[in-house]
DRENROMI-970579 format. One record per atom (N, C-alpha, C, CB): y, z, x; residue in three letters. Coordinates in steps of 0.05 Angstrom, whole numbers, plus 5000, padded with zeros to 4 digits. Glycine has a CB too. Example, Ala and Ser with C-alpha at 12.3 -4.5 7.8 and 13.67 -1.06 7.14 Angstrom:
<sites>
488651565264ALA491051565246ALA493451565264ALA491151815226ALA495551425257SER497951435273SER500151575258SER498851145282SER
</sites>
This chain:
<sites>
543951054610MET542650844617MET539450874610MET543350804646MET538750694590ASN535850714583ASN533850694604ASN535150504565ASN531350734597ASN528950684616ASN528950454627ASN526550704605ASN528650244604GLU527949944613GLU530549864631GLU527449724584GLU532749924623ALA535249784641ALA534449934668ALA538849874628ALA533650134672THR533650304695THR531450134712THR532750644689THR529150064700ARG527249914709ARG527949644721ARG525549904689ARG529249544704ARG530449234713ARG532349274735ARG532249054687ARG533749434735GLU535849484759GLU533949544786GLU538049784752GLU531749684785VAL530149724808VAL528849494818VAL528249904802VAL527949304796LEU526549074803LEU528348874813LEU525048984782LEU530748844804LYS532848704816LYS533748804844LYS535048724798LYS534449074850ASP534549164877ASP533249064899ASP533849374877ASP529849074891THR528649024910THR528348744921THR526649124904THR529748604899GLY529548314906GLY532148224921GLY529048124880GLY533648404930LYS536548304940LYS536048194966LYS538848554944LYS537747994970PHE537247824997PHE540047815009PHE535847504992PHE539247695032ILE542647655047ILE543747405025ILE542547505091ILE546747485022LEU548447295004LEU549347045019LEU551047434993LEU547346865018LEU548046575032LEU547746405005LEU545546455060LEU549046175012SER548445934995SER545345904997SER550045645006SER544845734972GLY542245684971GLY541345474994GLY541845584944GLY542845265004ALA542045075026ALA541845235052ALA544344835030ALA543845455056ALA543845645084ALA541345805085ALA546445865084ALA540845895059ARG538446075059ARG535845975065ARG538246205034ARG535645705052VAL533145575061VAL533145485090VAL532645335045VAL535645365101ALA535245335131ALA534745565145ALA537545225144ALA536145835140LEU535546035155LEU532346105156LEU537146245145LEU531246125133GLN528146165131GLN526545995146GLN527146125104GLN527945715146THR526045465160THR525945565190THR527545095158THR528445635203MET528745655229MET526845915237MET531745685237MET526646085220ARG525246345223ARG521846305219ARG526546565200ARG521546095209GLY518646025203GLY517546185181GLY516846075226GLY519346265164GLU518546445139GLU518246205114GLU521246705130GLU516046345095PRO515946155074PRO518646155056PRO513546225057PRO519345875049VAL521245835034VAL521245915003VAL521645585038VAL521846104991VAL521946204968VAL524246304960VAL520246364966VAL525246194939GLU527846294921GLU527046524908GLU529046084898GLU528646744916PRO528647014902PRO528446964868PRO531847194911PRO530646764860ASP530946784831ASP528246594820ASP534046654820ASP526846484835LYS524446354827LYS521646464825LYS524346164840LYS522146734831TYR519246884833TYR519046954803TYR519147184856TYR516646934796LYS515847004769LYS513747224767LYS514846764754LYS514947484761MET512547704761MET510147654746MET513347944750MET510447494720ALA507947484702ALA505947284719ALA508747354670ALA506147154738GLU504446974752GLU503247104776GLU505846734761GLU503747364778HIS502247554800HIS500947774789HIS504047684820HIS499047894806TRP497848164801TRP496748264829TRP495548164777TRP498448404838TRP498348524869TRP496448744873TRP501148634878TRP494848684895GLY493248914902GLY492648884936GLY490348914883GLY490749014948MET490348944977MET487548954983MET491749134997MET486248855005THR483648845015THR483348975037THR482748605018THR481349175043ILE481049265070ILE478449275081ILE482049505073ILE478049125102ASP475649105113ASP475349355139ASP475248785121ASP474149585129ILE473249755146ILE472349735174ILE471749855136ILE470449515175ASP469549465199ASP471349385219ASP467649305199ASP473749225208LYS475949125225LYS477449295239LYS477649005212LYS478249585226CYS479849735233CYS479349875260CYS479949885214CYS481349835277ILE480849945304ILE482650205309ILE481449735325ILE484050335285GLY485750565288GLY487750545307GLY484350785293GLY489150335312CYS491450255329CYS493850415320CYS491949955328CYS494050445294GLY496350545286GLY498650365279GLY497050705303GLY498750115289ASN500349895284ASN501449895254ASN498849665290ASN499849905239CYS500349925207CYS502550125198CYS497650015192CYS501650405213VAL503350605201VAL506250575215VAL502050895205VAL506150495240LYS508550405252LYS510650265240LYS508050275271LYS509050025232ALA510749795215ALA511449895192ALA509449535209ALA509750015177CYS510850135151CYS513250285154CYS508850315137CYS513250465175ALA515350675173ALA518150565177ALA514850895193ALA517750345201ALA520050185209ALA520750015185ALA519349995234ALA519349895172GLU520349735150GLU521749885123GLU518049565141GLU520750105122ASN521550225096ASN523250545100ASN518550245078ASN523850565125ASP525550785132ASP523851035123ASP528550775119ASP521251095130VAL519651295121VAL520651545141VAL516351205122VAL521051775128PRO522351975145PRO519752135163PRO524252185124PRO520452195191GLU518352285203GLU516652535191GLU519252325226GLU514052515197GLY512352665187GLY511452645155GLY513352895193GLY512352355147PHE511552315119PHE510252025124PHE514152335095PHE508551935103PHE507051645105PHE507151535081PHE504051655113PHE507851295076ARG507051095060ARG504250975061ARG508750915063ARG503150975083THR500450885091THR499551045118THR500550555097THR497251105121TRP496151285145TRP493251185143TRP496451645142TRP492551285166VAL489651245176VAL487651475180VAL489851115202VAL485651465171GLU483551705176GLU481451625191GLU482351805152GLU480651775213ARG478351765227ARG476051925216ARG478951845253ARG473751795212TYR471051925200TYR469351965226TYR469451715177TYR468252215228TYR466352235247TYR464552395230TYR467252345275TYR461952265230VAL459752365216VAL457552395237VAL458952185192VAL457152655242PRO454852715258PRO452052695250PRO455052955266PRO450252585266ASP447252545256ASP447352405228ASP445652845253ASP449152255223ALA448952125197ALA448952305173ALA446751965196ALA450152525178ASP450252705152ASP452652645137ASP450453025158ASP452152525116LEU454452425099LEU455952605083LEU453652225082LEU454552835079ASP455853095063ASP457653235081ASP453553305054ASP457353275110SER459653375122SER461053215147SER458953655130SER462553005133PRO463952855152PRO466253065166PRO465252595136PRO467152985190GLN469353075200GLN471852905199GLN468853135224GLN474152935185VAL475952745184VAL478452865196VAL476252635156VAL479852655212ASP482352755223ASP484052535220ASP482252865251ASP486852565224SER489052395219SER491452475234SER489652375192SER491252495264PRO493852605277PRO496352425270PRO493552615308PRO498652545261ASN500652405251ASN500452175238ASN502152365267ASN498452185217GLY497451995199GLY496251725216GLY500051905178GLY496151755244GLY494951555257GLY497051395270GLY493251415239GLY499751475268PHE501351405276PHE501251275306PHE502551585271PHE500251445324ASN500051385353ASN497451315362ASN500851585368ASN495451235344GLY492451185349GLY490851455347GLY491851045380GLY488651465354PHE486951655354PHE486351765388PHE484651535339PHE486051985395PRO484952105420PRO481752025417PRO485452465422PRO480851995445GLU477551935447GLU476352225443GLU476351775480GLU473952185430ILE472452435422ILE469852375439ILE471852485387ILE468052575444ASN465552535459ASN463552575430ASN465152785488ASN461652425422ARG459852445404ARG457152315410ARG461052365381ARG455452445401PRO452452365405PRO452452095398PRO450352535387PRO450351985411VAL449951695406VAL448451635375VAL448051585431VAL447551835365ASN447051805337ASN449351825315ASN445152005331ASN451451935326ALA453851985303ALA455051715303ALA456452245311ALA456851735281LYS458451515268LYS460951555268LYS457851445242LYS463051375277THR465451405273THR466551155265THR466551515294THR468851215246PHE469750935231PHE472451035225PHE467950835202PHE474450835218PHE476950875212PHE477550775184PHE478450775232PHE478950895165VAL479550845142VAL482450875134VAL477950975128VAL483750635133PRO486850595121PRO487050695092PRO487850265122PRO489050855088LYS490050895058LYS492550865050LYS489551125049LYS492950835026LEU495550755017LEU495550784988LEU496250465024LEU497850764972CYS497850744943CYS495850594931CYS500150654935CYS494850654913ASN492350404905ASN493350244876ASN488750584898ASN495950284874HIS497050124855HIS495550104829HIS497449874866HIS494550334815CYS492650334798CYS493750194772CYS491750604794CYS492150054757ALA492849934732ALA492850154710ALA490849694725ALA491950364710HIS492250564696HIS492250854709HIS490350524679HIS495250844720SER495951044737SER496451294727SER497950994749SER494851544738PRO495851814728PRO498351884738PRO494152024734PRO499751784755CYS502551824763CYS504351774742CYS503351664785CYS504151524735VAL505751384711VAL505751564688VAL504351104700VAL503151654676GLN502851804653GLN504152084661GLN499651824644GLN504352194683ALA505252504686ALA507952484688ALA504152664712ALA509552244696CYS512452274699CYS513752354667CYS513851964712CYS515352534671PRO516552644645PRO519252444638PRO517452984650PRO520252284656VAL522852154653VAL522551814658VAL525052304675VAL520051744660GLY519351454667GLY520751354691GLY520151274644GLY521051554708ALA521851444736ALA519651254753ALA522651704754ALA517251334746THR514951214759THR513751044737THR512751434770THR513450794745PHE512650534727PHE511450364739PHE514650394715PHE509650214724GLU508249934729GLU509949714727GLU505949874708GLU510149554748SER512049284746SER509749094731SER513349144781SER510848854717PRO509448664708PRO507348524728PRO511148494698PRO508148534750ASP505948414772ASP504348614781ASP507248274798ASP503848854771GLY502149044780GLY502449224799GLY500448944785GLY505249274812VAL505749484832VAL506949674817VAL507349404856VAL506149964824VAL506750194816VAL509450214834VAL504550404818VAL511850334819LEU514450334836LEU515950634824LEU516650014829LEU517750674841VAL518850884833VAL521850814827VAL518451094851VAL523350914807ASP525850874804ASP527151144818ASP526550824774ASP528551124839GLN529551394851GLN532251474847GLN529351404879GLN533751244826LYS535651394812LYS535151534788LYS537451264808LYS533151574779TYR532351654757TYR530351914757TYR531351424747TYR528951904783CYS527452114790CYS528852394793CYS526152034813CYS527052574781ILE528352844781ILE527753034804ILE527552974756ILE525352914818GLY524453094841GLY522353304828GLY527053244856GLY521353234808CYS519653504794CYS517053544809CYS518853444758CYS515853294824ARG513653294836ARG510853274818ARG513853524850ARG511553254792TYR509053224774TYR507152994779TYR509853214746TYR508552754790CYS507552524797CYS505452574822CYS510052344802CYS506952714843VAL505752744870VAL503252964859VAL508252884896VAL503153124842GLN500653284838GLN498753124822GLN501153564823GLN499652904809ALA497352774790ALA496152564807ALA498652634759ALA497252474824CYS495952224841CYS493852364856CYS498252044864CYS491052234851PRO488652364861PRO487852264886PRO486552324842PRO489952104900TYR489551944927TYR491452084951TYR490551614923TYR492952244941GLY495152394955GLY496952214969GLY493952584976GLY497652004955CYS499751764967CYS502551794960CYS499151464956CYS503252024947ARG506552084940ARG507552324960ARG507152194904ARG509952324962TYR511252524978TYR514052544968TYR511052475008TYR515452794973LEU517952824964LEU519852754988LEU518253114952LEU521552564988ASP523252505008ASP525152745015ASP524752274999ASP525252905037PRO526853145040PRO529753085043PRO525953295064PRO530352825053ARG533252755052ARG534552705021ARG533652475070ARG532852555008LYS534452524979LYS533252674958LYS534552224968LYS530652834965ASN529853024944ASN528852844921ASN532353224934ASN527352574926VAL526352424907VAL524152364916VAL527752214899VAL521852284896VAL519252234907VAL519351904917VAL516652314883VAL517451854939ASP517151604953ASP514351554954ASP518351604981ASP513651294959LYS510951214965LYS510750924972LYS509151284942LYS508750804973CYS507750574983CYS508650354964CYS504950584987CYS510050144966THR511150004947THR510049664949THR514350064949THR507749674967LEU507049424971LEU508749244987LEU506649334950LEU511249334998CYS513449225009CYS514349014986CYS512849095038CYS514949134963TYR515448954939TYR518148794950TYR515949144907TYR520248854964HIS522148724979HIS521448494990HIS523148854997HIS519048464998ARG518348255017ARG516348105003ARG517248355043ARG514848224986ILE512047984971ILE513547894950ILE508648134956ILE515647934937THR517047734922THR519147564929THR517747844905THR518947504959LYS519847304973LYS518147144990LYS521547394986LYS515547144981GLY512947024989GLY512147145017GLY513146694991GLY513047385028LEU512047515053LEU509647675046LEU514247705066LEU508147755067THR506247915065THR507748235073THR503847795086THR505848445068THR506848705075THR507148755105THR505148905063THR508648925113ALA509649005138ALA506749105149ALA512249225138ALA505149215136CYS502649355150CYS500849165157CYS501049575133CYS500448955135ALA498948735139ALA499448535163ALA499048605117ALA502048505166GLU503148355182GLU502948485212GLU505748315172GLU502948725212ALA502448825240ALA499348935243ALA504649075246ALA497648815229CYS494848875237CYS493848665258CYS492948875211CYS492848765277PRO492248565301PRO489048475294PRO492448745337PRO487848605279THR484948515270THR484848365243THR483048775268THR487048355225GLY486748265198GLY484848425182GLY486047995198GLY485048665188ALA483448915171ALA484548955141ALA484049225189ALA487248935139ARG488748945117ARG489548655108ARG491049115122ARG489748635085LYS490648385073LYS491748385044LYS488448205074LYS494548305040LEU495548325013LEU493648124995LEU498748225012LEU493348214972ALA491948014950ALA493447984927ALA489148114939ALA493747694917ASP494547654893ASP492247594869ASP496347454896ASP491547754860LEU489147744841LEU488947494815LEU489148044826LEU491847394813LYS492147254794LYS492346934806LYS494647374779LYS492746904832ASN492346634842ASN489146554852ASN494346614867ASN488646364837PRO485746284839PRO485446174869PRO484946024815PRO487446124886ASN486746054910ASN486946244935ASN488145844913ASN487946504922ASP487746694944ASP485046804951ASP489446904938ASP484546874976PRO482346904988PRO480647164978PRO482946905014PRO481847294961VAL481447584956VAL478847554933VAL484647764944VAL478747294921HIS476547194904HIS473847184918HIS477146924893HIS474047054944GLU471947064965GLU471047264967GLU472546994988GLU472847444980PHE472647694986PHE470747904969PHE475247754986PHE471947874944LEU470748094928LEU467847934912LEU473348234904LEU467347714918ARG465147584909ARG462547614932ARG466047274903ARG463647554957ASP461247544976ASP460847804989ASP461647324998ASP462248014986ASN461848255004ASN461548524982ASN464748285027ASN460548744995HIS459948924976HIS462649134978HIS456949054982HIS464249114954VAL467149214957VAL466849464932VAL469848924950VAL468649704945GLU468549894927GLU471749994928GLU466250114934GLU472550174906VAL475050314908VAL474750614910VAL476650254884VAL476550724925LEU476351014928LEU476251154901LEU478651114943LEU474351344894LYS474251514875LYS473951364850LYS476351684876LYS472251194845PRO471551024824PRO471051144797PRO469450894832PRO469951414798HIS469351584777HIS471751644759HIS468351834788HIS474251604769LEU476751674759LEU477751484741LEU478551714778LEU476851194744ALA477150954729ALA480450994723ALA474850934701ALA481650914750THR484450904749THR485550644751THR485551074768THR483550424752GLY484150154756GLY484950084785GLY486150084738GLY483950244807ALA485450214834ALA485149944844ALA484350404857ALA487349794858LYS487149574865LYS487149524897LYS489049464851LYS486149734909VAL485849694938VAL483049694941VAL487249914956VAL481949474954PHE478949424953PHE477949434976PHE478049184942PHE476049624988TYR475049665013TYR472049505013TYR474949995018TYR472049405033LYS469349285043LYS467249465058LYS470049045063LYS465249475049ASP462749655060ASP463549945068ASP461549505088ASP464850065047MET465850355053MET463950525050MET467950455036MET464150725068ASP461450885076ASP461551125052ASP461651045113ASP459051195044GLU459051415027GLU460351655039GLU456451475018GLU461051695059ALA461951945067ALA465251925064ALA460952015098ALA466251705054VAL469151705051VAL469851805025VAL470351435054VAL472052005029ARG472852155006ARG475352074997ARG472852425009ARG
</sites>
């Protein structure tokens, strides 16, 4: 099987849905209050996906981590998304203390901190880079960029060499011990191609995380980028990261 055929198969697999007649499927979606989007009408060329994160709104509850694990069958002890807590004593940006107990899955324990110290939470996930180092590192083309801007892994083609894991500068990939293949955040591709948002964004109680379609002129992402101070992680690497953070502290690594 050639590389392109494999990629097409992965994209097709992520779009599989319950096999109902068109009318029955629409009726079921309507009853559930879900957006009525026919899978065969999704056009990849019309979308360019990313995510926005408002750090000030993140409360470190861990709901996003739990929702992601449940939605994507993430093995225990591994994470497609996780939350880090930054503790900056005396506003010393050069010496932040960072913890992420179990990826923030169960939230964070209270800590005693001086009045002038700063504490905040930073959700992290695959940045779905437009110029992905992981894609370049994969020797068999198992890691690839979809036409709508999502970095995916063809697990049927992955040989588990971990080159992409080492190449990712954000630490967003892991080797699934059950299948011995690489896994990572897919922006819930099986959901967004049906008109749904990601599991993590849906579960966030404060709206700190939002799926963004950069090709959609009506998407709130454009206002978010225009009206706020927005940065990406490790901008000096020029990876074309598409997870945009509002008011990200200088202490964030």
